[in-house]
C-alpha positions as CSV (number, residue, x, y, z in Angstrom):
1,M,0.1,0.5,-0.1
2,E,3.1,2.6,0.8
3,L,4.4,1.5,-3.0
4,I,0.9,2.6,-4.1
5,A,0.7,5.5,-2.4
6,T,4.8,6.6,-3.3
7,I,4.3,5.7,-7.2
8,L,0.9,8.5,-7.2
9,D,3.0,10.8,-5.4
10,K,5.2,11.1,-8.2
11,L,2.9,11.2,-10.5
12,I,-0.2,12.9,-9.6
13,W,1.6,16.8,-10.8
14,P,2.4,15.6,-14.4
15,I,-1.0,13.5,-14.5
16,T,-2.5,16.4,-13.9
17,T,-0.7,18.5,-16.2
18,I,-1.1,16.3,-18.9
19,V,-5.3,16.4,-18.5
20,A,-5.1,19.8,-17.7
21,L,-2.9,20.7,-21.0
22,L,-5.6,18.3,-22.7
23,I,-8.7,19.9,-21.7
24,L,-7.9,23.9,-22.7
25,R,-6.2,22.5,-25.8
26,S,-8.4,24.8,-28.2
27,P,-8.4,27.6,-26.4
28,L,-4.3,27.2,-25.8
29,S,-3.9,26.7,-29.7
30,Q,-5.7,29.9,-30.1
31,L,-3.9,32.1,-27.9
32,V,-0.4,30.4,-28.9
33,V,-1.1,32.0,-32.5
34,T,-1.0,35.0,-30.9
35,L,2.1,35.6,-29.2
36,K,5.2,37.6,-31.4
37,K,7.7,34.8,-29.7
38,L,7.2,31.3,-30.0
39,K,9.3,28.7,-28.7
40,Y,9.4,25.0,-27.9
41,K,13.0,23.0,-27.9
42,E,14.9,24.1,-30.5
43,L,11.6,25.8,-32.5
44,E,11.9,29.7,-32.0
45,L,10.1,31.9,-34.5
46,E,10.8,35.5,-33.7
47,F,8.7,37.4,-36.3
48,E,9.4,41.2,-34.8
49,R,13.3,40.0,-33.9
50,E,14.1,39.7,-37.2
51,A,12.0,42.0,-39.1
52,K,13.8,44.7,-37.3
53,Q,17.4,43.2,-38.2
54,I,15.8,42.9,-41.9
55,L,15.0,46.2,-41.6
56,A,18.1,47.9,-40.2
57,E,20.0,45.2,-43.5
58,A,17.7,46.9,-45.4
59,E,18.6,50.7,-44.0
60,R,22.0,49.9,-44.9
61,D,21.8,48.2,-47.9
62,L,19.4,49.9,-50.2
63,P,18.6,53.2,-51.4
64,E,15.7,54.9,-49.8
65,R,13.3,55.2,-52.3
66,I,12.7,59.1,-53.8
67,E,9.6,60.2,-55.6
68,N,10.6,60.7,-59.1
69,E,7.9,61.8,-61.4
70,S,9.7,59.4,-64.3
71,I,8.4,56.5,-62.1
72,K,4.2,55.9,-62.0
73,V,2.5,53.0,-60.2
74,T,0.5,51.7,-62.2
75,D,-3.0,49.6,-61.0
76,N,-0.9,46.1,-61.7
77,E,1.9,47.5,-58.8
78,P,0.8,46.8,-55.3
79,P,1.8,49.0,-52.2
80,A,4.3,47.9,-49.9
81,Y,2.2,48.4,-47.5
82,S,-1.5,49.7,-47.3
83,R,-2.3,50.5,-43.2
84,V,-6.0,50.8,-43.8
85,A,-7.3,47.9,-45.2
86,L,-4.5,44.8,-45.2
87,P,-4.3,42.7,-42.6
88,P,-0.7,42.3,-41.2
89,A,-0.1,38.7,-42.9
90,E,-1.8,39.6,-46.4
91,G,0.2,43.1,-46.8
92,V,3.8,41.2,-46.1
93,L,2.2,39.0,-48.7
94,K,1.8,41.8,-51.0
95,S,4.2,43.1,-50.4
96,W,6.8,40.3,-51.4
97,N,5.2,39.0,-54.1
98,Y,5.6,42.4,-56.3
99,I,9.6,42.2,-55.6
100,E,9.7,38.4,-55.9
101,Q,8.4,39.4,-59.7
102,Q,10.5,42.0,-60.0
103,I,13.5,40.4,-59.4
104,F,12.4,37.0,-62.1
105,Q,11.9,40.4,-64.5
106,I,15.6,41.6,-64.3
107,A,16.6,38.2,-64.9
108,E,15.0,37.6,-67.8
109,N,16.3,41.1,-68.9
110,N,19.9,39.6,-67.8
111,N,19.0,36.9,-70.1
112,I,18.8,34.4,-67.5
113,D,17.2,31.3,-67.6
114,L,15.4,29.6,-64.8
115,G,13.8,27.0,-66.2
116,A,10.2,25.8,-66.5
117,R,10.2,25.5,-62.6
118,K,11.2,29.5,-61.0
119,S,13.8,29.6,-58.6
120,L,14.0,33.1,-56.4
121,G,17.6,31.6,-54.9
122,K,18.9,30.6,-58.1
123,A,18.0,34.0,-59.6
124,I,19.3,36.1,-56.9
125,D,22.4,33.5,-57.0
126,A,22.6,34.8,-60.7
127,L,22.3,38.3,-60.3
128,V,24.6,38.6,-58.3
129,G,27.4,36.1,-60.4
130,R,26.9,38.6,-62.9
131,N,27.5,41.6,-61.2
132,V,24.1,43.1,-61.5
133,F,22.7,42.9,-57.9
134,D,25.4,43.9,-54.8
135,P,25.8,40.9,-52.7
136,A,24.5,42.9,-49.4
137,A,21.2,43.6,-50.9
138,A,21.4,40.3,-52.2
139,K,21.0,39.0,-48.8
140,V,18.3,41.5,-47.9
141,F,16.1,39.6,-50.4
142,L,16.5,36.7,-49.6
143,E,16.1,37.7,-46.1
144,L,12.9,39.2,-46.5
145,A,11.9,35.9,-48.5
146,A,12.4,33.8,-45.3
147,L,10.5,36.0,-43.1
148,R,7.5,36.4,-46.1
149,N,8.2,32.2,-45.9
150,K,7.7,32.2,-42.2
151,V,4.4,34.5,-42.6
152,A,3.1,32.7,-45.5
153,H,3.2,28.8,-43.3
154,S,1.6,30.3,-40.1
155,N,-1.8,31.5,-38.9
156,E,-2.3,35.3,-39.6
157,E,-2.5,36.0,-36.2
158,A,1.1,35.7,-35.7
159,I,2.8,38.5,-36.6
160,S,1.9,42.3,-35.5
161,S,1.0,45.3,-37.3
162,E,4.1,46.4,-36.6
163,V,6.1,43.8,-38.2
164,A,4.3,44.1,-41.5
165,L,5.2,48.2,-41.1
166,L,8.8,47.3,-40.3
167,F,8.6,44.6,-43.9
168,S,6.7,47.4,-45.3
169,K,9.6,49.7,-45.3
170,A,12.4,46.7,-45.9
171,A,9.9,46.4,-48.7
172,N,10.3,49.7,-50.1
173,R,13.6,49.8,-49.8
174,A,13.9,46.9,-52.1
175,K,11.6,48.0,-54.2
176,A,13.5,51.6,-54.6
177,Y,16.3,49.6,-55.5
178,L,14.8,46.9,-58.4
179,E,13.3,50.0,-60.0
180,T,16.8,51.1,-60.7
181,F,17.2,47.6,-63.7
């Protein structure tokens, strides 16, 4: 009898914790997606920290956007990020879509064959290899792509408006750089 009491004494809190997690699984899963930082073992998602780092690199390595009358924004060019109606994740995705299209267009204009399955990494590497893109700018593009991928493959609530705004600022600098080609 004493053996059973000792075993129960050792297992009661772990069992209670597991039962509580099972009962609260749904509410907890909804709470987790609103966090700016999520850490589980070796997996750590810190959108805000990464966005700030990418913006700092973009400010250092890419030119500031200068309004020029010869550059007209058309209906085909979405704004880098609109604070009015777009949810944060959608703003990031739309900003990136334009940048990605421009990179592929620049690669095509430089007679770089990307094959049927276009690869952004391949296009950027080829443009750096031909001295079209500066390596520092290429690094910013790849980091923006990585952050975009994290946003695209996570729940829409996983990033804040502040993170989307940071991405937008970096995307505007990237767009200004791409407009020089």
